[in-house]
C-alpha positions in Angstrom: -26.7 15.9 5.6 -24.1 17.5 7.9 -21.1 18.8 6.0 -18.4 20.8 7.7 -16.1 21.2 4.6 -13.0 22.6 6.3 -10.7 20.0 7.9 -8.6 21.4 10.8 -4.8 21.2 11.1 -5.2 19.2 14.3 -7.3 16.6 12.4 -4.8 16.4 9.5 -1.8 16.0 11.8 -3.6 13.4 14.0 -4.6 11.5 10.9 -1.0 11.6 9.7 0.3 10.2 13.0 -2.0 7.2 12.6 -0.7 6.7 9.1 2.9 6.8 10.4 2.3 4.0 12.9 0.2 2.0 10.6 2.7 2.1 7.7 5.6 1.3 10.0 3.7 -1.9 10.8 2.9 -2.5 7.2 6.3 -1.7 5.7 8.3 -4.0 7.9 6.3 -6.8 6.3 6.5 -5.6 2.7 10.1 -4.6 2.8 11.7 -7.3 4.9 9.4 -10.3 5.3 10.6 -12.1 2.2 14.2 -11.6 3.3 13.3 -12.6 6.9 11.6 -15.8 5.8 14.3 -16.9 3.4 17.5 -15.7 4.9 16.7 -15.6 8.6 14.0 -18.2 9.3 15.2 -20.6 6.6 12.0 -21.0 4.5 12.4 -21.8 0.8 11.8 -18.9 -1.6 9.3 -20.9 -3.7 7.2 -21.7 -0.6 7.2 -18.0 0.6 6.3 -16.7 -2.8 3.4 -19.2 -3.1 2.3 -18.4 0.5 2.1 -14.7 -0.3 -0.1 -15.4 -3.3 -2.4 -18.0 -1.7 -2.9 -15.9 1.5 -4.5 -13.2 -0.6 -7.4 -15.5 -1.7 -8.8 -15.1 1.8 -8.6 -11.3 1.5 -10.8 -11.3 -1.6 -13.6 -12.4 0.7 -12.7 -10.9 4.0 -11.9 -7.4 2.8 -15.4 -6.6 1.4 -16.9 -8.3 4.4 -15.0 -6.1 6.7 -16.1 -3.1 4.7 -19.7 -4.2 5.2 -19.1 -4.7 8.9 -17.7 -1.1 9.2 -20.5 0.4 7.1 -23.1 -1.4 9.3 -21.5 -0.2 12.5 -23.5 2.3 14.6 -21.9 3.6 17.8 -21.5 6.8 19.8 -17.9 6.9 18.4 -18.9 6.6 14.8 -18.5 3.6 12.5 -14.8 3.9 11.8 -12.9 4.6 15.0 -14.0 1.5 17.0 -12.6 -0.8 14.4 -9.3 1.2 14.1 -8.8 0.4 17.8 -9.8 -3.3 17.5 -7.7 -3.8 14.4 -4.6 -2.2 15.9 -4.7 -4.5 18.9 -5.2 -7.8 17.1 -2.9 -7.0 14.2 -0.1 -6.0 16.6 -0.2 -9.4 18.2 0.1 -11.2 14.9 2.8 -8.9 13.7 4.9 -10.1 16.6 3.9 -13.7 15.9 5.0 -13.4 12.3 8.5 -12.3 13.3 8.7 -15.1 15.8 8.8 -17.7 13.0 12.5 -18.3 13.3 11.9 -19.9 16.7 10.5 -23.1 15.0 12.0 -25.7 12.7 11.0 -28.5 10.4 7.3 -28.9 9.4 6.2 -26.8 12.3 8.2 -23.9 10.8 6.3 -24.0 7.6 2.8 -24.5 9.2 3.4 -21.7 11.7 4.6 -19.3 9.0 1.6 -20.0 6.8 -1.0 -19.6 9.7 0.5 -16.5 11.2 1.0 -14.7 7.9 -2.5 -15.3 6.8 -3.9 -14.1 10.1 -1.7 -11.0 10.0 -3.2 -10.1 6.6 -6.8 -10.7 7.8 -6.3 -8.6 11.0 -4.5 -5.8 9.2 -7.7 -5.4 7.1 -9.7 -4.8 10.3 -7.7 -1.6 11.0 -6.7 -0.5 7.5 -10.2 -0.4 5.9 -11.8 1.9 8.5 -8.6 4.1 8.6 -8.8 5.0 4.9 -12.5 4.9 4.4 -13.1 7.7 6.9 -11.8 10.2 4.3 -15.1 10.8 2.5 -16.8 11.3 5.9 -14.4 14.1 6.8 -15.4 16.5 4.0 -17.6 16.5 1.0 -15.4 18.9 -0.9 -13.1 17.5 -3.5 -10.3 20.2 -3.1 -10.4 19.7 0.7 -10.0 15.9 0.3 -7.0 16.6 -2.1 -5.4 18.7 0.6 -6.2 16.2 3.4 -4.6 13.1 1.7 -1.3 14.9 1.6 -1.0 14.5 5.4 -1.4 10.7 5.9 0.5 10.0 2.7 3.5 12.1 3.7 3.6 10.4 7.2 3.2 7.0 5.5 6.0 7.8 3.0 8.2 8.8 5.9 7.5 5.5 7.6 8.5 3.5 4.5 11.6 5.7 4.1 12.7 5.1 7.6 12.0 1.4 7.4 13.9 1.0 4.2 16.9 3.2 5.1 17.3 2.3 8.7 15.5 -1.0 9.3 18.4 -3.3 8.9 20.6 -1.0 11.0 18.0 -1.0 13.8 17.6 -4.8 13.6 21.4 -5.1 13.9 21.5 -2.9 17.0 18.5 -4.5 18.7 19.8 -8.0 18.1 23.4 -7.1 18.8 24.3 -8.7 15.5 21.8 -11.6 15.8 19.2 -11.0 13.0 16.7 -13.4 14.6 16.6 -11.5 17.9 16.8 -8.2 16.0 13.7 -8.8 13.9 11.7 -9.9 17.0 12.6 -6.9 19.1 12.2 -4.6 16.1 8.7 -5.9 15.6 7.9 -5.1 19.3 9.2 -1.6 18.8 7.1 -1.1 15.7 4.0 -2.3 17.6 4.5 0.4 20.2 4.6 3.1 17.4 1.6 1.5 15.7 -0.5 1.7 18.9 0.5 5.3 19.8 -0.3 6.5 16.2 -3.7 4.8 16.2 -4.6 6.2 19.6 -3.9 9.7 18.4 -6.1 9.2 15.3 -8.9 7.8 17.3 -9.0 10.6 19.8 -8.8 13.5 17.2 -10.2 12.4 13.9 -14.0 12.4 13.8 -16.3 12.1 10.8 -18.3 15.1 9.7 -20.3 13.9 6.7 -23.3 11.7 7.0 -26.1 10.9 4.5 -29.6 9.4 4.8 -28.5 6.3 3.1 -25.9 5.8 5.8 -28.7 5.0 8.2 -29.7 1.8 6.3 -27.7 -1.3 7.0 -26.1 -3.1 4.0 -26.6 -6.7 3.1 -24.4 -9.1 1.1 -26.7 -8.5 -1.9 -26.0 -4.8 -1.5 -22.2 -5.5 -1.6 -22.7 -7.3 -4.9 -24.6 -4.3 -6.3 -22.1 -1.8 -5.0 -19.1 -3.6 -6.5 -20.7 -5.1 -9.7 -22.5 -2.0 -10.8 -19.5 0.4 -10.2 -17.6 0.2 -13.5 -15.1 2.9 -12.3 -14.3 0.8 -9.2 -13.4 -2.1 -11.4 -11.3 0.1 -13.6 -9.5 1.5 -10.5 -8.7 -2.0 -9.3 -7.0 -2.9 -12.6 -5.1 0.4 -12.7 -3.9 0.3 -9.1 -3.2 -3.4 -8.9 -0.8 -3.4 -11.8 0.9 -0.2 -10.7 1.3 -1.4 -7.1 2.7 -4.8 -8.2 5.4 -2.8 -10.2 6.7 -0.6 -7.4 6.3 -3.2 -4.7 8.3 -5.6 -6.8 11.1 -3.1 -7.2 11.0 -2.2 -3.4 10.8 -5.8 -2.3 13.5 -7.1 -4.7 16.0 -4.2 -4.2 17.7 -5.9 -1.2 18.5 -9.0 -3.3 19.4 -6.9 -6.4 21.9 -4.6 -4.7 23.3 -7.4 -2.5 23.8 -10.1 -5.1 23.4 -8.7 -8.6 25.4 -5.5 -7.9 27.5 -6.8 -5.0 27.1 -3.8 -2.8 24.5 -4.2 0.0 25.1 -0.7 1.2 23.3 0.7 -1.8 20.0 -0.7 -0.6 19.5 1.5 2.4 20.7 4.5 0.4 18.2 3.7 -2.4 15.4 3.3 0.1 16.3 6.6 1.9 16.3 8.8 -1.2 13.3 7.1 -2.7 11.4 7.6 0.6 12.3 11.3 0.5 11.2 11.5 -3.1 7.8 9.9 -2.3 7.2 12.5 0.4 7.9 15.2 -2.1 5.6 13.6 -4.6 2.8 13.5 -2.1 3.5 17.1 -1.1 3.4 18.5 -4.6 0.3 16.4 -5.6 -2.4 19.0 -4.7 -0.4 21.7 -6.5 -0.1 19.6 -9.6 -3.8 19.0 -9.5 -4.4 22.7 -9.6 -2.3 23.2 -12.7 -2.5 20.0 -14.7 -5.5 18.1 -16.2 -6.7 15.3 -13.9 -6.5 13.0 -16.9 -2.8 13.4 -17.3 -1.9 12.9 -13.6 -1.9 9.1 -13.7 0.3 9.1 -16.8 2.8 11.3 -15.2 2.9 9.1 -12.1 3.5 6.0 -14.2 6.3 7.6 -16.2 8.6 7.9 -13.2 8.9 4.1 -12.3 9.7 3.4 -15.9 12.4 6.0 -15.9 13.7 4.4 -12.6 14.2 1.0 -14.2 15.8 2.6 -17.3 18.3 4.5 -15.1 19.1 1.3 -13.1 19.7 -0.6 -16.4 22.1 2.1 -17.7 23.8 2.2 -14.3 24.4 -1.5 -14.4 26.2 -1.1 -17.7 28.3 2.1 -17.1 28.8 2.2 -13.4 27.0 -0.5 -11.3 28.1 0.8 -7.9 27.5 4.5 -8.6 25.7 5.8 -5.5 24.6 8.9 -7.5 22.9 7.0 -10.3 21.3 4.6 -7.8 20.0 7.6 -5.9 18.6 9.2 -9.0 16.8 5.9 -9.8 15.3 5.8 -6.3 14.1 9.4 -6.6 12.4 8.6 -9.9 10.7 5.5 -8.6 9.1 6.9 -5.5 8.3 10.5 -6.7 5.9 8.8 -9.1 4.6 6.6 -6.3 4.0 9.7 -4.1 1.9 11.3 -6.8 0.0 8.0 -7.4 -0.6 7.5 -3.6 -2.3 11.0 -3.3 -4.2 10.5 -6.5 -5.5 7.0 -5.6 -7.2 8.2 -2.4 -8.9 11.1 -4.2 -9.9 8.7 -7.0 -11.5 6.3 -4.5 -13.4 9.2 -2.8 -14.7 10.2 -6.2 -15.7 6.5 -6.8 -17.6 6.6 -3.5 -19.6 9.6 -4.7 -20.1 8.0 -8.2 -21.3 4.7 -6.6 -23.9 6.6 -4.5 -25.2 8.3 -7.7 -25.2 5.1 -9.7 -26.5 2.6 -7.2 -28.2 4.6 -4.5 -25.8 3.2 -1.9 -23.1 5.2 -0.2 -20.5 2.8 1.1 -17.1 4.3 2.1 -15.8 1.3 3.8 -16.7 -1.3 1.2 -15.2 0.8 -1.6 -12.2 1.8 0.4 -11.6 -1.9 1.3 -10.2 -2.0 -2.2 -7.1 -0.1 -0.9 -6.3 -2.8 1.7 -7.0 -5.5 -0.8 -4.9 -4.0 -3.6 -1.9 -3.3 -1.3 -2.0 -6.9 -0.1 -2.7 -8.4 -3.5 0.1 -6.4 -5.0 2.4 -7.5 -2.2 1.4 -11.1 -2.7 1.9 -11.0 -6.5 5.2 -9.2 -6.2 6.3 -11.6 -3.5 5.3 -14.6 -5.7 7.2 -13.1 -8.6 10.2 -12.6 -6.3 10.0 -16.1 -4.9 9.7 -17.7 -8.3 12.4 -15.4 -9.8 14.8 -16.3 -7.1 14.1 -20.0 -7.4 14.2 -20.1 -11.3 17.4 -18.1 -11.4 19.1 -20.5 -9.0 19.5 -18.1 -6.1 21.4 -19.5 -3.0 21.0 -17.4 0.2 24.2 -15.9 1.6 26.4 -17.1 -1.3 28.1 -15.5 -4.3 25.6 -15.9 -7.2 26.4 -17.3 -10.7 26.3 -15.2 -13.9 23.0 -16.8 -15.0 21.5 -16.1 -11.5 22.6 -12.4 -11.7 21.0 -12.1 -15.1 17.8 -13.5 -13.7 17.9 -11.1 -10.8 18.2 -8.2 -13.3 15.2 -9.4 -15.3 13.0 -9.4 -12.2 14.2 -6.0 -11.0 14.4 -4.1 -14.3 12.0 -5.6 -16.9 9.0 -7.1 -15.2 8.1 -3.9 -13.3 8.0 -1.9 -16.5 5.6 -4.4 -18.1 3.2 -3.9 -15.1 3.4 -0.1 -15.3 2.5 -0.2 -19.0 -0.4 -2.4 -18.2 -1.6 0.1 -15.7 -1.4 2.9 -18.3 -3.4 0.9 -20.9 -6.2 0.1 -18.4 -6.4 3.7 -17.2 -6.7 5.1 -20.8 -9.3 2.6 -21.8 -11.6 2.3 -18.8 -11.2 5.1 -16.2 -13.5 8.1 -16.8 -13.8 10.1 -13.6 -11.1 12.6 -14.6 -12.7 15.1 -16.9 -16.1 16.1 -18.4 -17.7 12.8 -17.4 -16.9 13.5 -13.7 -18.5 16.9 -13.9 -21.5 15.5 -15.7 -22.2 12.8 -13.2 -20.9 14.2 -10.0 -20.9 18.0 -10.6 -23.0 20.3 -8.3 -25.9 20.2 -10.7 -25.9 16.4 -11.2 -29.0 14.6 -10.3 -28.3 12.3 -7.3 -30.4 9.3 -8.4 -29.5 5.7 -8.8 -28.6 4.0 -12.1 -27.2 6.9 -14.1 -25.6 5.4 -17.2 
């Protein structure tokens, strides 16, 4: 095994630049696509919510398959970087196609939206899985990984912050007031940033860690063993899926909440701006918290902040609905916790890669890290489905003043449902996740025996 533990500053910054471009391309979909589909392209909210959910069924198959493809790749450029290039190119084309939906009407509008969105999700996987799964191949040292993940997560948080705070402004400028043109031209601009960021990563981020098992190609039966036998991977899926549904639901619904329930659309970009800054701070302080706090408490801390966010928004709605200060505080609470969770989730998955190698004899970074792409998209799908159903059941009418019952329904979706998902994440973590204390050191410590099927 070759193991150069120290990761250079050049590698960290280059990796961060890739995350910046990648998450600009991702955030435009998760922040604005529901709004684009309903209020710009003219699709029904119920259809869009159902589309988001149904499209993810394909990912349950294609994401692990893509992980297997990456892990079986052997090239002079490694097994990760070729797919980052390929994925960036094809996903860029479908991103532009998605934001061309408004050019159609009638039945063709609905068919085109469904096909292009599904293909966007599939092709995003081609790039996203190798991008994140390269982390365990950059260093074997856990502290070095903890310091590394700060870089892509900060750059990614910056992308989401910029998208939320300035996206609608940029769309207005590019379209000269025409949102249809604005979204289309904005998507093209995002693709340019996406391509440049990926190129920087591919040129400067190279894997350092290899193992003997890496030389053996994996089969479909191996995938079943890798996933089915890794109880900590299953626990991680439950923990992260529920948490991501919660914060994506708040982020995706905020534009409707502030525009129609509060009646002040200007609060949305401000909320997204301060929350994005808070997420960057959360990611930045993550490695320092890891040094001073027990790993077992880190997830509980991360989950406490989104709950506090919803509580502050609830109180704000009672005492001062249009208070920019209180809305800003709620945004800080939401994304500071998300920042901690983002840093922690990458390190948890890297630990799960090591754990899986010990337990099954297979080391599969890409198959296990395919969980990230799958979870982000599934969370986006479930939150989108909840948003679509919530809008429909509450009687939401685009671009109109909403009734009192509709406003009440909007508040339920924004303030109550996310809290329930966070609480579910906490319960799953406490009951099932074990790689955060003595068990980790017993199984994965320096003196642990690296043999398959450790109980």
